[in-house]
N, C-alpha and C positions, 0 to 999 in steps of 0.2 A: 440575698447576696449568696447564701448556701446554694440556692437553686442554680443560680447563674454559674457558679464554679462547678457544680456537678455537670451542667450542660457542657461547659468548655471541656471538662475531662472526658465526657462521653464522645464529643466531637473528635478530640485527639485519639481516643481509643478506636473509634470508627475509622479514621483515616489510617492508622497503623495496622489495626487488625483486619478489617473488612476489605479495604481497597488496596492494600499492599504497599502503601507509602512507607518509605524507609524512615527509621528514626533520625537519621542524618539530615534528610530533607525537612522533616518537622522541626528539627533543632535550627537549621539554618533559616527557615521561615520564621520561627520564633525570635531569633537573634535580630533578623532583619526588621521585624516589627517593633522590637524594643529600641533599636537604633533610630528608626524613623520617628518613633515617638519622642525619644530623647532630643533628637534634632528640632522637632516642632516646639517642644517645651523650652529648649534654649533659645530659639528664635523669638518666641513669644516674650520670654524674659528680657532679651536684648531690646526688643522693641518697647516694652514697658519702661525700661530704664531710660532709653532714649526719649521717650515721650515725657517723662518726668524731668529730665534734664532740660528739654526744650521749654517745657511750661515755666520752669524756675527762671530760665534766662529771659523769657518774654515777660515774666511778672516783674523781674528786676528793671527791665527796659521801660515798662509802664510806670514803675515808681519814679524812676530818674527823669 
């Protein structure tokens, strides 16, 4: 895990220092990645809740 974090830090340093990408661009890309990740996690959570509710409704129907 530490090696992965160091590699990510190196990529950010290389993007900013070596290739001249501004810190504002890196920040906006990072925030966009966090936003997309949050949306995917929320969609997965909603899908899971919907699946559980539908299973319980179908199970009740089978019992009755």
